[in-house]
Residue frames relative to the residue before (quaternion, step in Angstrom):
aa qw qx qy qz dx dy dz
M 1.0000 0.0000 0.0000 0.0000 0.00 0.00 0.00
T 0.6294 0.5339 -0.3324 0.4564 3.56 1.14 -0.81
T 0.6707 0.5065 -0.3249 0.4337 3.57 0.93 -0.67
R 0.6562 0.4991 -0.3006 0.4795 3.52 1.21 -0.75
S 0.6381 0.5216 -0.3296 0.4606 3.52 1.10 -0.66
T 0.5800 0.5509 -0.3462 0.4903 3.57 1.18 -0.74
H 0.6809 0.5006 -0.2943 0.4463 3.60 0.68 -1.05
I 0.6352 0.5214 -0.3135 0.4757 3.60 0.92 -0.83
R 0.6851 0.4982 -0.3087 0.4326 3.57 0.88 -0.94
R 0.6206 0.5505 -0.3026 0.4693 3.49 1.14 -0.98
S 0.6645 0.5220 -0.2995 0.4429 3.60 0.94 -0.90
D 0.6377 0.5396 -0.2936 0.4648 3.44 1.12 -0.98
A 0.6450 0.5333 -0.3039 0.4552 3.51 1.16 -0.88
R 0.6511 0.5133 -0.2963 0.4742 3.61 0.96 -0.81
D 0.6554 0.5019 -0.3333 0.4554 3.51 1.00 -0.74
N 0.6352 0.5321 -0.2969 0.4746 3.53 1.02 -0.84
R 0.6509 0.4972 -0.3254 0.4724 3.62 0.92 -0.83
D 0.6542 0.5135 -0.3131 0.4587 3.61 0.94 -0.94
R 0.6620 0.5029 -0.3173 0.4563 3.57 0.94 -0.93
I 0.6321 0.5395 -0.3160 0.4576 3.54 0.91 -0.89
L 0.6939 0.4467 -0.3146 0.4690 3.70 0.79 -0.85
E 0.6355 0.5033 -0.3608 0.4611 3.56 0.93 -0.76
A 0.6666 0.4710 -0.3245 0.4780 3.68 0.82 -0.76
A 0.6080 0.5677 -0.3322 0.4446 3.56 0.94 -0.71
R 0.6500 0.4639 -0.3301 0.5033 3.62 0.88 -0.91
E 0.6652 0.5234 -0.3146 0.4296 3.59 0.73 -0.94
V 0.7209 0.4314 -0.2876 0.4598 3.59 0.84 -0.91
F 0.6313 0.5513 -0.3161 0.4446 3.54 0.98 -0.81
V 0.6516 0.5015 -0.3028 0.4819 3.62 1.10 -0.84
A 0.7038 0.4842 -0.2491 0.4562 3.51 1.01 -0.94
E 0.8251 0.2520 -0.0452 0.5037 3.55 0.83 -1.09
G 0.5617 -0.5957 0.4191 0.3924 3.64 1.12 -0.22
L 0.6552 -0.5312 0.3737 0.3859 3.62 -1.27 0.17
D 0.5948 0.5413 -0.3735 0.4622 3.60 1.24 -0.12
A 0.3733 0.7528 -0.4744 0.2626 3.61 1.17 -0.03
P 0.4690 -0.6965 0.4491 0.3053 3.70 -0.76 0.85
I 0.6228 -0.5773 0.4298 0.3068 3.47 -1.28 0.88
R 0.6286 0.5611 -0.3273 0.4277 3.52 1.02 -0.95
E 0.6834 0.4884 -0.3241 0.4352 3.52 0.89 -0.72
I 0.5915 0.5116 -0.3655 0.5048 3.59 1.19 -0.51
A 0.6466 0.5067 -0.3473 0.4524 3.63 0.81 -0.80
R 0.6308 0.5542 -0.3243 0.4356 3.59 0.94 -0.89
R 0.7212 0.4745 -0.2343 0.4470 3.45 0.82 -1.09
A 0.6664 0.4526 -0.2869 0.5185 3.61 1.26 -0.55
E 0.3915 -0.7432 0.4639 0.2812 3.52 1.33 -0.14
V 0.5500 0.5285 -0.4463 0.4681 3.57 0.92 0.96
G 0.5044 -0.5971 0.4864 0.3905 3.68 -1.20 0.09
P 0.6689 -0.5079 0.3878 0.3797 3.42 -1.30 0.41
A 0.5853 0.5617 -0.3615 0.4596 3.67 1.12 -0.57
T 0.6762 0.4711 -0.3031 0.4785 3.54 0.92 -0.91
L 0.6149 0.5428 -0.3567 0.4472 3.59 0.97 -0.70
Y 0.7014 0.4509 -0.2747 0.4788 3.65 0.91 -1.04
R 0.5812 0.5840 -0.3946 0.4068 3.62 1.00 -0.32
H 0.7125 0.3876 -0.2358 0.5353 3.48 1.21 -0.74
F 0.8082 0.1373 -0.0366 0.5715 3.59 1.00 -0.63
P 0.2645 -0.8487 0.4295 0.1592 3.55 0.24 1.38
T 0.7753 0.1941 -0.0740 0.5964 3.53 1.12 -0.76
K 0.6088 -0.5283 0.4480 0.3868 3.58 -1.34 0.39
E 0.6425 0.5140 -0.3414 0.4543 3.71 0.86 -0.70
V 0.6389 0.4919 -0.3552 0.4729 3.63 1.05 -0.61
L 0.6444 0.5234 -0.3282 0.4506 3.63 0.97 -0.75
V 0.6760 0.5061 -0.2763 0.4589 3.50 0.96 -0.88
A 0.6252 0.5240 -0.3038 0.4922 3.56 1.12 -0.75
E 0.6734 0.4866 -0.3133 0.4600 3.55 0.87 -0.80
A 0.6359 0.5115 -0.3337 0.4718 3.61 1.01 -0.73
F 0.6178 0.5143 -0.3367 0.4904 3.61 1.09 -0.77
T 0.6914 0.5003 -0.3114 0.4181 3.55 0.71 -0.94
D 0.6216 0.5148 -0.3670 0.4626 3.53 1.05 -0.63
Q 0.6286 0.5435 -0.3418 0.4389 3.52 1.10 -0.76
M 0.6604 0.4919 -0.2947 0.4848 3.59 0.98 -0.86
L 0.6477 0.5119 -0.3273 0.4596 3.61 0.98 -0.59
A 0.5815 0.5712 -0.3490 0.4623 3.48 1.24 -0.61
C 0.6551 0.5253 -0.2868 0.4613 3.52 1.03 -1.04
R 0.6702 0.4916 -0.3094 0.4620 3.53 0.93 -1.02
S 0.6236 0.5397 -0.3579 0.4379 3.56 0.93 -0.77
I 0.6587 0.4954 -0.3399 0.4529 3.64 0.90 -0.83
V 0.6821 0.4793 -0.3256 0.4461 3.59 0.86 -0.74
D 0.6166 0.5201 -0.3365 0.4858 3.61 1.08 -0.81
A 0.6481 0.5105 -0.3447 0.4479 3.69 0.84 -0.74
G 0.6158 0.5541 -0.3166 0.4621 3.52 1.14 -0.86
L 0.6970 0.4967 -0.2625 0.4456 3.48 0.88 -0.97
A 0.6443 0.5276 -0.2750 0.4805 3.57 1.25 -0.73
D 0.5573 0.6341 -0.3964 0.3609 3.57 1.12 -0.49
P 0.4190 -0.7139 0.4831 0.2853 3.69 -0.75 1.01
D 0.7082 0.3381 -0.2947 0.5452 3.66 1.08 -0.03
P 0.3368 -0.8115 0.4376 0.1911 3.57 -0.10 1.28
W 0.6098 0.5410 -0.3588 0.4547 3.52 1.11 -0.65
H 0.6953 0.4626 -0.2907 0.4670 3.62 0.89 -1.01
G 0.6053 0.5494 -0.3534 0.4549 3.59 1.14 -0.56
F 0.6390 0.5258 -0.3055 0.4710 3.54 1.06 -0.91
C 0.6937 0.5023 -0.2734 0.4379 3.60 0.86 -0.93
R 0.6323 0.5205 -0.3032 0.4872 3.49 1.13 -0.81
A 0.6657 0.4995 -0.3029 0.4643 3.53 0.92 -0.90
I 0.6196 0.5297 -0.3506 0.4611 3.64 1.04 -0.66
E 0.6403 0.4948 -0.3287 0.4869 3.67 0.90 -1.06
E 0.7578 0.4136 -0.2688 0.4271 3.71 0.57 -1.00
L 0.6287 0.4925 -0.3914 0.4572 3.62 0.94 -0.45
C 0.6121 0.5389 -0.3372 0.4703 3.61 0.98 -0.74
E 0.6585 0.4935 -0.3120 0.4749 3.61 0.89 -0.69
V 0.6328 0.5310 -0.3350 0.4532 3.63 0.90 -0.95
Y 0.7258 0.4489 -0.2445 0.4604 3.51 0.84 -1.05
A 0.5879 0.5354 -0.3662 0.4834 3.66 1.22 -0.41
R 0.6739 0.4470 -0.3207 0.4932 3.54 1.05 -0.60
D 0.5821 0.6323 -0.3779 0.3444 3.62 1.09 -0.55
R 0.1002 -0.8680 0.4759 0.1000 3.48 1.11 -0.85
G 0.7324 -0.3965 0.2487 0.4945 3.62 0.95 0.70
F 0.4436 0.7138 -0.4705 0.2690 3.59 1.11 0.02
T 0.6146 0.5273 -0.3449 0.4746 3.66 1.08 -0.73
A 0.6977 0.4721 -0.2974 0.4493 3.61 0.74 -0.90
A 0.5898 0.5388 -0.3181 0.5105 3.63 1.12 -0.76
F 0.6945 0.4436 -0.3246 0.4643 3.68 0.64 -0.91
M 0.6576 0.5235 -0.3441 0.4184 3.73 0.79 -0.71
S 0.6792 0.5279 -0.2533 0.4425 3.32 1.23 -0.91
T 0.7086 0.4643 -0.2178 0.4846 3.51 1.09 -0.89
F 0.7957 0.1369 -0.0806 0.5845 3.54 1.06 -0.71
P 0.0657 -0.8764 0.4764 0.0260 3.59 0.47 1.13
H 0.7288 0.3765 -0.2281 0.5245 3.54 1.23 -0.54
A 0.3622 0.7595 -0.4852 0.2379 3.65 1.16 0.24
M 0.7864 -0.0465 0.1048 0.6070 3.62 0.95 -0.72
D 0.6089 -0.5740 0.4281 0.3413 3.47 -1.47 0.36
F 0.1948 -0.8224 0.5236 0.1076 3.63 0.03 1.23
A 0.5824 0.5970 -0.3589 0.4191 3.55 1.15 -0.74
A 0.6883 0.4661 -0.2863 0.4765 3.60 0.88 -0.99
L 0.6358 0.5431 -0.3349 0.4343 3.56 1.01 -0.79
R 0.6558 0.5159 -0.2734 0.4785 3.52 1.07 -1.00
T 0.6620 0.5066 -0.3383 0.4366 3.53 0.87 -0.96
A 0.6439 0.5357 -0.3150 0.4463 3.68 0.92 -0.93
A 0.6791 0.4979 -0.2934 0.4527 3.50 0.93 -0.99
L 0.6789 0.4745 -0.3033 0.4711 3.66 0.92 -0.81
K 0.5930 0.5492 -0.3631 0.4637 3.71 1.14 -0.57
G 0.6674 0.4853 -0.3127 0.4704 3.53 0.95 -0.79
A 0.6780 0.5057 -0.3112 0.4333 3.49 0.86 -0.94
A 0.6394 0.5274 -0.3153 0.4621 3.62 1.08 -0.84
E 0.6796 0.4464 -0.3258 0.4824 3.64 1.05 -0.62
L 0.5560 0.5651 -0.3907 0.4679 3.61 1.09 -0.42
L 0.6942 0.4913 -0.2408 0.4677 3.56 0.88 -1.08
R 0.6369 0.5444 -0.3159 0.4453 3.52 1.08 -0.79
R 0.6547 0.5346 -0.2545 0.4699 3.56 1.04 -0.97
A 0.6620 0.4894 -0.2974 0.4835 3.56 1.04 -0.99
K 0.6648 0.4551 -0.3417 0.4840 3.66 0.87 -0.69
A 0.6533 0.5345 -0.3627 0.3948 3.68 0.88 -0.46
T 0.6091 0.5369 -0.3546 0.4636 3.44 1.32 -0.25
G 0.4789 -0.6679 0.4446 0.3562 3.61 1.24 -0.28
R 0.6083 0.5482 -0.3758 0.4338 3.58 1.14 -0.13
A 0.7096 0.3693 -0.3065 0.5159 3.69 1.04 -0.06
R 0.6447 -0.5792 0.3623 0.3430 3.46 -1.04 0.80
P 0.4231 -0.7202 0.4559 0.3073 3.76 -0.53 0.80
D 0.7002 0.4851 -0.3082 0.4237 3.69 1.09 -0.46
I 0.4431 0.6767 -0.4764 0.3448 3.58 1.31 0.07
V 0.0943 -0.7986 0.5916 0.0585 3.64 -1.01 0.75
L 0.7026 -0.4598 0.2974 0.4543 3.69 -1.14 0.40
D 0.6395 0.5558 -0.3493 0.4003 3.61 0.99 -0.81
D 0.5702 0.5694 -0.3776 0.4561 3.59 1.24 -0.48
I 0.6011 0.5642 -0.3255 0.4629 3.58 1.05 -0.63
I 0.6620 0.5090 -0.2502 0.4900 3.46 1.02 -1.14
L 0.6519 0.5214 -0.3033 0.4596 3.49 0.91 -0.88
M 0.6407 0.5084 -0.3241 0.4754 3.60 0.96 -0.77
I 0.6544 0.4837 -0.3407 0.4709 3.64 0.83 -0.75
M 0.6292 0.5290 -0.3326 0.4622 3.60 0.95 -0.89
A 0.6810 0.4895 -0.2895 0.4613 3.57 0.87 -0.80
N 0.6254 0.5377 -0.3176 0.4678 3.50 1.07 -0.85
N 0.6478 0.5318 -0.3028 0.4537 3.55 1.03 -0.92
G 0.6740 0.5033 -0.3123 0.4416 3.64 1.23 -0.36
I 0.4196 0.7022 -0.4756 0.3237 3.64 1.23 0.13
H 0.0526 -0.7863 0.6142 0.0415 3.45 -0.84 1.00
A 0.0715 0.8107 -0.5759 0.0783 3.62 -0.84 0.79
A 0.6557 -0.5671 0.3363 0.3680 3.59 -1.17 0.48
G 0.8157 0.0093 0.0039 0.5785 3.63 1.12 -0.38
P 0.7297 -0.4194 0.3308 0.4269 3.57 -1.34 0.12
R 0.6836 0.4893 -0.3339 0.4262 3.63 0.77 -0.78
A 0.6333 0.5556 -0.2765 0.4623 3.52 1.05 -0.87
R 0.6870 0.4813 -0.2552 0.4809 3.46 0.95 -1.00
I 0.6635 0.4335 -0.3358 0.5090 3.64 0.90 -0.62
A 0.6058 0.5441 -0.3527 0.4610 3.69 0.90 -0.66
A 0.6596 0.4973 -0.2738 0.4926 3.54 1.01 -0.92
S 0.6434 0.5220 -0.3138 0.4638 3.59 1.04 -0.77
R 0.6470 0.5371 -0.3017 0.4493 3.53 1.00 -0.81
R 0.6583 0.4829 -0.3204 0.4804 3.59 1.00 -0.89
F 0.6062 0.5680 -0.3337 0.4457 3.55 1.05 -0.95
A 0.6725 0.4957 -0.3177 0.4484 3.61 0.74 -1.00
A 0.6243 0.5460 -0.3259 0.4539 3.64 1.00 -0.87
L 0.6449 0.5190 -0.3094 0.4680 3.56 1.00 -0.96
M 0.6820 0.5043 -0.2883 0.4444 3.58 0.91 -0.99
I 0.5931 0.5577 -0.3550 0.4594 3.61 0.98 -0.80
D 0.6760 0.4630 -0.3091 0.4827 3.61 0.87 -1.03
A 0.6110 0.5524 -0.3543 0.4427 3.69 1.11 -0.62
F 0.7003 0.5017 -0.2316 0.4519 3.55 1.08 -0.94
A 0.6731 0.5496 -0.3042 0.3903 3.50 1.13 -0.60
T 0.5211 -0.6267 0.4624 0.3490 3.67 -1.06 0.67
S 0.7894 0.1182 -0.0098 0.6023 3.56 1.08 -0.86
P 0.2117 -0.8331 0.4838 0.1647 3.59 0.26 1.11
E 0.3660 -0.7386 0.4986 0.2681 3.65 -0.76 0.74
L 0.2698 -0.8125 0.4705 0.2136 3.61 1.28 -0.23
S 0.1083 0.7923 -0.5844 0.1378 3.56 0.77 1.07
P 0.6770 -0.4572 0.3757 0.4375 3.49 -1.34 0.51
L 0.3609 -0.7240 0.5425 0.2263 3.70 -0.97 0.84
P 0.6048 -0.5624 0.4099 0.3871 3.48 -1.16 0.50
P 0.6478 -0.5306 0.3199 0.4433 3.76 -0.98 0.42
V 0.4848 -0.6515 0.4981 0.3041 3.53 -1.25 0.71
P 0.2872 -0.7373 0.5773 0.2017 3.61 -0.80 0.95
R 0.4937 -0.6116 0.5350 0.3099 3.59 -1.35 0.43
L 0.0480 -0.8273 0.5590 0.0267 3.59 -0.17 1.14
M 0.7727 0.2137 -0.1460 0.5797 3.64 1.20 -0.44
P 0.3972 -0.7104 0.5287 0.2408 3.58 -0.59 1.12
G 0.8149 0.2931 -0.2047 0.4562 3.47 -0.99 1.06
A 0.4858 0.6536 -0.4112 0.4095 3.51 1.48 -0.30
P 0.5273 -0.6381 0.4495 0.3358 3.60 -1.06 0.72
A 0.4837 -0.6658 0.4697 0.3196 3.56 -1.04 0.70
């Protein structure tokens, strides 16, 4: 019984931690890094004391939310590299990275600006670029990616994707998916011209 109770408590603690991190990202994206801790606790449906047990300071909470974001990006690149079809892995990584950054809404940039010494950003950037470069190299080796694409084109794509402005999260993510599809066609030697994702309404009143 003691072992089972301990397992349940640990599972509950993990669930609380995950809910807090998810709520923190949502609140920080919507309200900025100055958002109150109590709002995060309220959205996570935990008490402030529970939140502080997991994250003693606001900087720790923000850093953990940022780390989860970076791990998601790393996981996307790793999955792309593990795909037995390098071109498919490259395309899937492009789609998923664009969506992650569309959901990010400047959280990463705000974190790096507010907490410049929280972690080794240079090492994180180097690891991310190394993985992206290998994804691109493998895609080009298949002959399905244009031979003149360089890593800076991937960086340019992410910067452009970060500049998407929309009325709400759904429209922003929809725009990001369409943008990713257009970029994949641009990167391909012979675009398959598959049907594009739906067009989001980015400007109210614009003609359809």
